[in-house]
C-alpha positions as CSV (number, residue, x, y, z in Angstrom):
1,M,9.8,-221.6,19.9
2,S,12.8,-219.9,21.4
3,V,11.1,-216.6,22.5
4,I,9.4,-216.8,25.8
5,P,7.0,-214.2,27.3
6,G,8.7,-211.5,29.4
7,K,10.4,-208.1,29.1
8,Y,12.8,-207.3,26.3
9,V,14.9,-204.3,25.2
10,D,15.3,-203.6,21.5
11,S,18.4,-202.1,19.8
12,Q,17.2,-198.6,20.5
13,G,16.8,-199.2,24.2
14,R,12.9,-199.3,24.1
15,E,11.3,-201.8,26.5
16,L,8.9,-204.3,24.9
17,T,6.8,-207.0,26.6
18,V,6.3,-210.3,24.8
19,V,2.8,-211.6,25.6
20,S,2.8,-215.0,23.9
21,M,3.9,-217.0,20.8
22,A,1.7,-218.4,18.1
23,A,1.9,-220.5,15.0
24,H,0.6,-218.9,11.8
25,G,-0.6,-220.6,8.6
26,T,-0.4,-224.2,7.5
27,D,3.4,-224.0,7.7
28,G,3.2,-223.1,11.4
29,V,5.4,-220.0,11.1
30,P,6.4,-218.9,14.6
31,M,4.9,-215.4,15.5
32,V,5.8,-213.2,18.4
33,I,2.9,-211.2,20.0
34,Y,4.2,-208.2,22.0
35,R,3.0,-205.0,23.6
36,A,4.6,-201.8,22.3
37,L,5.3,-198.6,24.2
38,D,1.8,-197.2,23.3
39,G,0.2,-200.2,24.9
40,G,-1.0,-201.7,21.7
41,L,-0.4,-205.3,20.6
42,R,1.9,-205.9,17.6
43,V,2.8,-209.1,15.8
44,L,6.2,-210.1,14.1
45,T,7.6,-213.3,12.9
46,E,10.3,-214.8,15.0
47,E,12.8,-214.0,12.4
48,E,11.8,-210.3,12.2
49,W,11.9,-210.1,16.0
50,T,15.4,-211.4,16.0
51,E,16.5,-208.9,13.3
52,Q,15.3,-206.0,15.6
53,G,18.0,-207.0,18.0
54,C,15.7,-207.5,21.0
55,I,17.5,-208.8,24.1
56,Y,15.9,-210.4,27.2
57,A,16.0,-207.7,29.9
58,A,17.6,-210.1,32.4
59,E,20.4,-210.6,30.0
60,L,21.2,-206.9,30.2
61,E,21.3,-207.2,34.0
62,F,23.6,-210.1,33.7
63,R,26.0,-208.1,31.5
64,D,25.9,-205.2,33.9
65,S,26.7,-207.5,36.8
66,L,29.8,-208.8,35.0
67,S,31.0,-205.4,34.1
68,D,30.5,-204.1,37.7
69,G,31.9,-207.3,39.2
70,G,30.0,-206.5,42.3
71,M,28.8,-209.2,44.8
72,A,26.1,-206.8,46.1
73,G,24.1,-206.8,42.9
74,L,24.3,-210.6,42.6
75,A,23.1,-210.9,46.2
76,E,20.2,-208.6,45.5
77,R,19.2,-210.8,42.5
78,V,19.3,-213.9,44.6
79,F,17.4,-212.2,47.4
80,G,14.7,-211.2,44.9
81,L,14.4,-214.7,43.3
82,F,14.4,-216.6,46.6
83,A,11.9,-214.8,48.8
84,T,11.2,-216.7,52.1
85,R,8.2,-217.1,54.4
86,D,7.9,-214.2,56.9
87,G,11.6,-213.4,56.4
88,M,12.5,-216.6,58.2
89,Y,15.6,-218.6,57.2
90,S,17.8,-221.2,58.6
91,L,21.6,-222.0,58.9
92,H,23.3,-225.3,58.3
93,W,25.3,-226.8,61.2
94,R,27.6,-229.8,61.3
95,S,28.8,-231.3,64.6
96,A,32.2,-232.8,65.5
97,V,30.7,-236.3,65.6
98,G,29.2,-236.1,62.1
99,G,25.7,-234.9,62.8
100,E,24.3,-232.1,60.7
101,G,21.1,-230.2,60.0
102,Y,19.4,-226.8,59.9
103,N,18.3,-224.5,62.7
104,Y,16.4,-221.3,62.4
105,A,18.7,-218.3,62.1
106,C,18.8,-216.5,65.5
107,E,20.1,-213.1,66.4
108,N,21.2,-214.3,69.8
109,H,23.3,-217.1,68.4
110,S,26.5,-215.1,68.2
111,L,26.0,-213.3,71.6
112,V,27.8,-214.6,74.6
113,S,25.2,-213.4,77.1
114,G,22.0,-214.0,74.9
115,C,22.5,-217.6,73.7
116,Y,21.5,-220.5,75.9
117,K,22.7,-223.2,73.5
118,G,24.7,-224.9,76.2
119,I,21.5,-225.2,78.3
120,D,18.9,-226.0,75.7
121,S,18.7,-227.0,72.1
122,C,17.8,-224.5,69.3
123,K,14.7,-226.5,68.5
124,N,13.3,-226.2,72.1
125,C,14.7,-222.8,72.9
126,R,12.1,-220.1,73.9
127,R,14.5,-217.2,74.2
128,G,15.5,-217.1,70.6
129,R,15.0,-214.0,68.3
130,L,14.5,-215.0,64.7
131,A,16.8,-213.3,62.3
132,I,15.3,-211.7,59.2
133,F,16.4,-212.9,55.7
134,S,18.4,-210.1,54.1
135,V,20.8,-209.3,51.3
136,E,23.7,-209.5,53.8
137,A,22.7,-213.1,54.7
138,V,22.7,-214.0,51.0
139,E,26.1,-212.4,50.4
140,K,27.6,-214.4,53.3
141,H,26.1,-217.5,51.7
142,L,27.5,-216.7,48.3
143,R,31.0,-216.1,49.8
144,G,30.9,-219.5,51.5
145,R,30.8,-218.1,55.0
146,Q,27.5,-219.9,55.9
147,T,25.0,-222.2,54.2
148,V,21.4,-220.7,54.1
149,G,18.2,-222.6,54.0
150,I,14.9,-220.8,53.1
151,Y,11.2,-221.4,53.4
152,P,9.9,-220.4,49.9
153,V,6.1,-220.8,50.4
154,T,4.5,-217.6,51.6
155,R,1.6,-217.4,54.0
156,D,-0.9,-216.9,51.2
157,G,0.3,-220.2,49.6
158,C,2.5,-218.8,46.8
159,C,6.0,-219.5,45.6
160,R,8.4,-218.0,43.1
161,F,9.9,-221.3,41.7
162,L,9.5,-225.0,41.1
163,V,12.5,-227.2,41.9
164,F,13.0,-230.9,41.4
165,G,15.6,-232.7,43.5
166,P,17.6,-234.5,44.5
167,L,17.7,-236.2,41.0
168,S,19.9,-238.8,39.4
169,R,21.5,-237.8,36.2
170,R,19.0,-239.9,34.2
171,E,16.1,-238.2,35.9
172,A,17.5,-234.7,35.3
173,E,18.2,-235.5,31.6
174,A,14.7,-236.9,31.1
175,L,13.0,-233.9,32.8
176,G,15.2,-231.4,30.9
177,R,14.4,-233.0,27.6
178,V,10.6,-232.6,28.3
179,C,11.1,-229.0,29.4
180,R,13.0,-228.2,26.1
181,D,10.3,-230.0,24.1
182,Y,7.6,-227.8,25.6
183,D,9.7,-224.5,25.6
184,I,9.8,-224.3,29.4
185,P,13.0,-222.4,30.5
186,F,15.0,-224.2,33.3
187,R,18.4,-224.5,34.9
188,T,20.1,-227.6,36.2
189,E,22.2,-227.3,39.4
190,L,24.9,-229.8,40.5
191,L,25.0,-230.0,44.3
192,G,27.3,-232.6,45.7
193,G,26.6,-235.9,44.0
194,S,23.0,-235.1,43.0
195,L,21.2,-232.6,40.7
196,R,18.3,-230.1,41.1
197,L,16.3,-228.7,38.2
198,W,14.9,-225.2,38.7
199,I,12.0,-223.4,36.9
200,F,11.6,-219.7,37.9
201,F,8.5,-217.6,37.7
202,A,8.1,-213.8,37.1
203,E,5.9,-213.5,40.2
204,P,4.9,-215.6,43.2
205,L,2.2,-218.0,42.0
206,P,-0.2,-220.3,44.0
207,I,1.6,-223.6,44.8
208,S,-1.4,-225.5,43.4
209,Q,-0.6,-224.2,40.0
210,L,3.1,-225.0,40.3
211,R,2.2,-228.5,41.4
212,R,0.0,-229.0,38.4
213,L,3.0,-228.0,36.2
214,G,5.2,-230.4,38.1
215,N,2.7,-233.3,37.8
216,C,2.3,-232.7,34.1
217,L,6.1,-232.7,33.5
218,I,6.5,-235.9,35.4
219,A,3.6,-237.6,33.6
220,E,5.0,-236.6,30.2
221,T,8.5,-237.7,31.2
222,M,7.2,-241.2,32.3
223,E,5.5,-241.6,29.0
224,H,8.8,-241.3,27.1
225,F,11.3,-242.7,29.7
226,S,10.0,-246.0,31.2
227,E,12.8,-246.2,33.8
228,I,11.5,-243.1,35.7
229,S,9.8,-244.1,38.9
230,F,6.7,-242.7,40.6
231,G,9.0,-241.6,43.5
232,L,9.6,-238.5,41.3
233,Y,6.2,-237.2,42.4
234,D,7.7,-236.6,45.9
235,K,11.0,-235.1,44.6
236,F,9.8,-231.6,43.9
237,I,9.0,-228.5,46.0
238,P,6.3,-227.6,46.6
239,C,5.0,-231.2,46.7
240,R,1.9,-230.5,48.8
241,D,-0.9,-228.0,48.4
242,V,-1.5,-227.3,52.1
243,I,1.0,-226.5,54.9
244,L,0.1,-227.1,58.6
245,D,-0.8,-224.0,60.6
246,G,2.2,-222.5,62.4
247,D,4.7,-224.5,60.3
248,P,7.2,-222.7,58.1
249,G,6.8,-225.3,55.3
250,F,9.3,-226.7,52.9
251,E,13.0,-226.1,53.8
252,L,15.3,-225.6,50.9
253,R,19.0,-225.0,50.6
254,L,19.9,-221.9,48.5
255,P,21.9,-222.7,45.4
256,F,25.5,-221.6,45.0
257,G,27.6,-220.5,48.0
258,G,27.6,-222.2,51.3
259,A,30.2,-224.6,52.6
260,D,29.5,-227.1,49.7
261,K,29.2,-224.8,46.7
262,S,27.0,-225.8,43.9
263,A,26.9,-224.6,40.2
264,F,24.5,-224.4,37.3
265,V,25.6,-227.0,34.7
266,D,24.9,-227.9,31.1
267,E,23.8,-231.3,29.6
268,N,27.3,-232.7,30.1
269,L,27.4,-231.6,33.8
270,D,30.0,-229.0,32.9
271,S,29.7,-225.8,34.9
272,L,28.3,-222.8,33.1
273,P,31.0,-220.1,32.7
274,H,29.7,-217.3,34.9
275,G,28.8,-219.1,38.1
276,A,26.1,-217.5,40.3
277,A,25.8,-214.6,37.8
278,E,23.9,-217.1,35.6
279,L,20.9,-216.2,37.7
280,F,20.6,-212.9,35.7
281,R,20.2,-214.9,32.5
282,V,17.5,-217.2,33.8
283,P,14.2,-216.5,31.9
284,T,11.2,-216.4,34.1
285,V,7.8,-217.9,33.3
286,T,4.8,-215.5,33.4
287,R,1.3,-216.4,34.7
288,G,-0.1,-216.4,31.2
289,Y,2.7,-218.5,29.8
290,L,2.3,-221.1,32.6
291,A,-1.4,-221.4,31.7
292,D,-0.4,-221.9,28.0
293,R,2.1,-224.6,28.9
294,L,-0.4,-226.4,31.1
295,R,-2.8,-226.6,28.1
296,A,0.0,-227.9,25.9
297,L,0.9,-230.6,28.4
298,G,-2.7,-231.8,28.7
299,D,-3.2,-230.6,32.3
300,P,-5.5,-233.2,34.0
301,G,-6.8,-230.6,36.5
302,P,-6.4,-229.8,40.2
303,G,-5.5,-232.7,42.5
304,R,-4.8,-235.2,39.7
305,L,-1.3,-236.6,38.9
306,W,-2.0,-237.7,35.4
307,K,-4.7,-237.7,32.8
308,N,-6.8,-240.9,32.5
309,R,-7.0,-240.6,28.7
310,R,-7.9,-243.4,26.3
311,P,-4.6,-245.1,25.3
312,D,-3.4,-244.5,21.8
313,W,-0.9,-247.4,21.9
314,D,-1.2,-251.0,20.9
315,F,-1.3,-253.7,23.6
316,P,-0.2,-257.0,22.1
317,L,-0.9,-258.9,25.3
318,T,-1.2,-262.4,23.7
319,E,0.4,-264.4,26.5
320,V,0.3,-263.5,30.2
321,E,1.5,-265.7,33.0
322,F,-0.2,-265.8,36.4
323,D,1.9,-266.6,39.5
324,G,0.0,-264.6,42.0
325,M,0.5,-261.5,39.8
326,L,0.0,-261.0,36.0
327,A,3.4,-261.2,34.3
328,V,3.4,-259.1,31.1
329,K,6.4,-259.3,28.8
330,K,7.7,-255.8,27.9
331,A,8.8,-256.8,24.4
332,G,6.6,-255.2,21.9
333,L,5.1,-252.5,24.3
334,S,6.0,-248.9,23.7
335,H,7.1,-246.5,26.5
336,G,3.7,-245.0,26.5
337,A,1.9,-248.3,26.8
338,L,4.2,-249.4,29.7
339,A,3.6,-246.1,31.4
340,Y,-0.2,-246.6,31.0
341,L,0.0,-250.1,32.5
342,R,2.0,-248.9,35.5
343,R,-0.5,-246.1,36.2
344,L,-3.3,-248.7,36.2
345,A,-1.4,-250.6,38.9
346,C,-0.9,-247.4,41.1
347,V,-3.0,-245.8,43.8
348,R,-3.0,-242.1,44.7
349,N,-2.6,-241.8,48.4
350,P,-4.8,-239.2,50.3
351,E,-2.9,-236.0,50.7
352,R,-2.2,-234.6,54.2
353,P,-1.0,-231.1,55.0
354,Y,2.8,-230.7,55.0
355,G,4.7,-230.3,58.2
356,Q,8.4,-230.3,58.8
357,F,8.2,-232.9,61.5
358,E,5.4,-234.9,60.0
359,E,6.0,-238.1,58.1
360,L,5.7,-237.5,54.4
361,V,3.4,-240.2,53.0
362,P,4.3,-241.0,49.3
363,S,2.0,-239.5,46.7
364,V,1.7,-242.8,45.0
365,T,1.7,-246.4,46.1
366,A,2.9,-248.7,43.3
367,G,1.2,-252.1,43.0
368,F,3.5,-253.5,40.3
369,V,6.9,-255.2,40.2
370,E,9.2,-255.2,37.2
371,D,12.6,-256.2,35.9
372,A,14.3,-255.7,32.6
373,D,12.0,-258.0,30.7
374,V,8.7,-258.5,32.7
375,L,6.1,-256.1,34.2
376,R,4.1,-257.9,36.9
377,L,0.7,-256.4,37.6
378,P,-1.9,-257.1,40.3
379,R,-4.4,-259.8,39.7
380,G,-7.3,-257.4,39.9
381,L,-6.4,-255.9,36.5
382,R,-7.1,-259.0,34.5
383,S,-10.4,-257.8,33.0
384,R,-8.7,-254.4,32.1
385,L,-5.9,-256.2,30.4
386,E,-8.3,-258.4,28.4
387,L,-10.2,-255.3,27.3
388,L,-6.9,-253.6,26.2
389,A,-5.9,-256.7,24.2
390,R,-9.2,-256.9,22.5
391,T,-9.1,-253.3,21.4
392,S,-5.6,-254.1,19.9
393,G,-7.2,-256.9,17.9
394,V,-5.7,-259.9,19.9
395,E,-7.0,-262.4,22.4
396,M,-5.2,-262.6,25.7
397,K,-4.4,-266.0,27.0
398,V,-3.5,-266.4,30.8
399,T,-1.4,-269.3,31.8
400,N,-1.6,-270.3,35.5
401,K,1.9,-271.0,36.8
402,L,0.9,-271.7,40.4
403,A,1.6,-275.1,41.8
404,E,-1.4,-277.2,42.8
405,R,-2.0,-277.3,46.5
406,E,-4.0,-280.0,48.4
407,S,-7.7,-280.1,47.8
408,V,-9.8,-279.8,51.0
409,H,-13.3,-281.2,51.4
410,F,-15.7,-279.0,53.4
411,T,-19.2,-279.8,54.3
412,L,-21.7,-277.1,55.4
413,L,-23.6,-278.0,58.5
414,R,-26.4,-275.5,57.7
415,S,-28.5,-274.9,54.6
416,I,-27.7,-271.8,52.6
417,G,-30.4,-269.7,50.9
418,G,-30.8,-269.7,47.1
419,E,-29.6,-266.1,46.5
420,Q,-26.4,-266.7,48.6
421,R,-25.7,-270.0,46.7
422,R,-26.1,-268.3,43.3
423,A,-23.9,-265.4,44.4
424,A,-21.2,-267.9,45.4
425,E,-21.5,-269.7,42.1
426,L,-21.1,-266.4,40.2
427,L,-17.9,-265.6,42.1
428,A,-16.5,-269.1,41.7
429,E,-17.2,-268.9,37.9
430,S,-15.6,-265.5,37.5
431,G,-12.4,-266.4,39.4
432,E,-12.2,-263.0,41.1
433,G,-14.4,-260.2,42.3
434,I,-15.8,-258.3,45.3
435,L,-19.2,-259.4,46.7
436,L,-21.2,-256.3,47.4
437,A,-24.4,-256.7,49.3
438,P,-26.2,-254.8,52.1
439,Q,-25.9,-255.6,55.8
440,G,-28.1,-258.6,56.8
441,W,-28.2,-260.0,53.2
442,G,-26.2,-263.1,54.1
443,K,-22.6,-262.3,52.8
444,T,-21.1,-264.7,55.4
445,A,-23.3,-267.5,54.2
446,A,-22.3,-266.8,50.6
447,A,-18.7,-266.8,51.6
448,A,-19.2,-270.2,53.3
449,R,-20.8,-271.7,50.2
450,L,-17.8,-270.3,48.1
451,I,-15.4,-272.1,50.5
452,E,-17.3,-275.3,50.0
453,L,-17.3,-275.0,46.2
454,L,-13.6,-274.2,45.8
455,R,-12.4,-276.8,48.3
456,S,-9.3,-274.8,49.1
457,R,-7.2,-274.0,52.2
458,T,-8.7,-270.7,53.1
459,L,-7.5,-267.5,54.8
460,I,-10.0,-264.9,56.0
461,I,-8.5,-261.5,56.6
462,V,-10.4,-259.1,58.9
463,T,-10.3,-255.6,60.2
464,D,-10.2,-255.9,64.0
465,E,-10.3,-258.3,66.9
466,A,-14.1,-258.2,67.3
467,T,-14.6,-259.1,63.7
468,R,-12.0,-261.9,64.0
469,L,-13.9,-263.5,66.9
470,R,-17.2,-263.2,65.0
471,W,-15.8,-264.9,61.9
472,E,-14.3,-267.7,64.1
473,R,-17.7,-268.4,65.6
474,N,-19.4,-268.4,62.2
475,V,-16.8,-270.8,60.8
476,A,-17.2,-273.1,63.8
477,E,-21.0,-273.1,63.4
478,L,-21.0,-273.5,59.6
479,F,-18.2,-276.0,59.2
480,G,-17.4,-277.3,62.7
481,V,-13.8,-276.1,62.2
482,D,-11.7,-274.7,65.1
483,T,-9.8,-271.9,63.3
484,G,-7.4,-271.6,66.3
485,R,-5.7,-274.8,65.5
486,S,-2.6,-274.6,63.3
487,A,-3.7,-277.7,61.4
488,A,-7.1,-276.2,60.6
489,R,-7.9,-275.7,56.9
490,I,-9.5,-272.3,57.5
491,H,-7.8,-269.5,59.4
492,V,-8.9,-266.0,60.4
493,R,-6.2,-263.3,60.7
494,L,-6.0,-259.6,61.2
495,A,-4.8,-257.5,58.2
496,S,-2.1,-255.9,60.4
497,D,-0.7,-259.4,61.3
498,R,2.8,-259.6,59.9
499,R,3.0,-263.4,60.5
500,I,0.5,-264.2,57.7
501,K,2.0,-267.1,55.8
502,D,1.7,-267.7,52.0
503,R,0.2,-271.2,52.0
504,Y,-3.5,-270.6,51.0
505,D,-5.3,-271.2,47.8
506,L,-8.3,-269.0,48.7
507,V,-8.1,-265.6,50.5
508,L,-11.2,-263.6,51.5
509,L,-10.9,-259.9,52.5
510,A,-13.9,-259.5,54.9
511,D,-15.5,-256.1,55.2
512,C,-12.9,-254.8,52.8
513,S,-14.3,-251.3,52.7
514,R,-13.0,-250.9,56.3
515,L,-9.9,-253.0,56.0
516,P,-6.9,-251.1,57.4
517,L,-4.6,-250.3,54.4
518,D,-1.3,-248.6,54.1
519,P,1.6,-249.2,51.7
520,E,3.1,-251.9,54.0
521,I,-0.2,-253.9,54.4
522,F,-1.0,-253.5,50.7
523,A,2.5,-254.8,49.7
524,R,2.0,-257.8,52.1
525,L,-1.4,-258.7,50.6
526,L,0.0,-258.2,47.1
527,S,2.8,-260.7,47.8
528,L,0.3,-263.5,48.7
529,T,-0.1,-266.1,45.9
530,P,-3.5,-267.8,46.3
531,R,-5.2,-269.0,43.2
532,R,-8.2,-266.8,44.1
533,M,-8.7,-263.7,46.2
534,Y,-12.2,-262.2,46.8
535,G,-13.5,-259.1,48.7
536,I,-16.7,-259.0,50.8
537,T,-18.3,-255.6,51.6
538,A,-21.5,-253.7,52.2
539,S,-20.1,-250.5,50.6
540,A,-18.2,-249.9,47.4
541,S,-16.2,-246.9,48.8
542,R,-13.8,-246.1,51.5
543,R,-13.4,-243.0,53.7
544,D,-9.7,-242.9,53.1
545,G,-10.0,-242.9,49.3
546,L,-8.1,-246.2,48.9
547,W,-10.8,-248.3,47.3
548,N,-8.5,-248.8,44.2
549,M,-6.2,-250.9,46.4
550,I,-9.1,-253.3,47.0
551,S,-9.9,-253.4,43.3
552,L,-6.2,-254.2,42.4
553,L,-6.3,-257.1,44.9
554,C,-9.7,-258.5,44.1
555,G,-11.0,-257.2,40.8
556,D,-14.4,-255.8,39.9
557,V,-17.5,-255.5,42.1
558,T,-20.1,-258.2,41.8
559,D,-23.6,-257.1,43.0
560,P,-25.8,-260.3,43.3
561,C,-28.8,-258.2,44.1
562,Q,-28.7,-256.5,40.7
563,K,-27.6,-259.7,38.8
564,M,-30.5,-261.8,40.1
């Protein structure tokens, strides 16, 4: 549907407001619902609406700007679209030695007696007087006399636009196609060697709603374009719901103007003919139309990046190879099926308030590796893949490609209780899992019996130094093994230890609900290639919300107290 909500002017100069679009009848005839001068709602077909000669109000402003040829009117339009937090803005600088960045615009900067730049840096200066964002500052930017950066999120957490960037050409094309499919007006900007995609709104809206639109567009894009990565979730502004107190928030370069001028471009990256005046032709999205588009996109709700819907695709996973990860051949899998499998192997990181000088933690940690032909998934997804295969009417066969390592004979020096022995046998039979049992139940004894059963060189990964010493004492008492010797067949290491070697057939994650995890540690554990990896814990949750990382590494929870 080509008519979007907003203000229009008919051939007689009357102002009409389009409220929404609808499809009528079994043929889905596009209908325009608009508000007339008397305030009542009227309905016309899209064809009848076009015959009335209705023109988007911003288009008339665009024509007036071209006829006047005035920079002042254009600067006012930019000033209105790109409001900034508390009137703050920044100016780009570039040093003689190649450094560059942005500093807050200061009224003292051009004064010989007021500026202390030679004594102190702008960042640490306490004598500065912040300049207020104005039409004059915008006009200088458009004329190329300065490059302006703005802070678009207001103190009440609202913003007037959603912008993706910097994007590659393929990312911009994919996002643009999804926007067109869902009738979301946008503009693509070419800035240097990268692209930015803009969606403007008729009024400042809460950034939580804008982020929901951004997340929906990315999820829909990834379902149709398998080459789009999860890094796109961190390539749009605003990319966080909360800003640190006292922080101005996201810094963004104004389009057009500046030292390195940009331009709105078409699908072929050819500049649109009227330059910055194209801003008058940009349709804006109303609050109601945003809610309608979110429903059409299948909005998963606040705080969620994608919808965990039941997959509608086939998963012909007949043969899967295991080499420390589950290698799935891409041939025969649709883009949607591949996107679903990638999402299964990803973990949403806890979100922290945004600050200019804070490290921006990625929104998503990916637990998969892929090339042109194969998607390699974490071992913990084996049961999920088997279920997907069965729902597609096939039986999944897993071929172990790991080389056989030496078998090690262990003898327990103490007797183990019946419950602990049966729990160890359950884990050994399943091949993966997380042992969940309360404190004092005997998880260490069950782990010792598991080591004895599997007869494998073993690595026990622990949370801290005190836990490491306790496990070393337990191993010495149960097996008579000195874990400090390099030739020992059982070693205990901290999760943060970067010297962990990949030479074990059995890995135990002790107290995994408290195991320190970040993208680096997760990637290091994921790269290990033991035949078996198990978790041991007294709690099936984590305070940091990263329990899914443990599930991807070890598989499903096994609760021996319930099973027995």
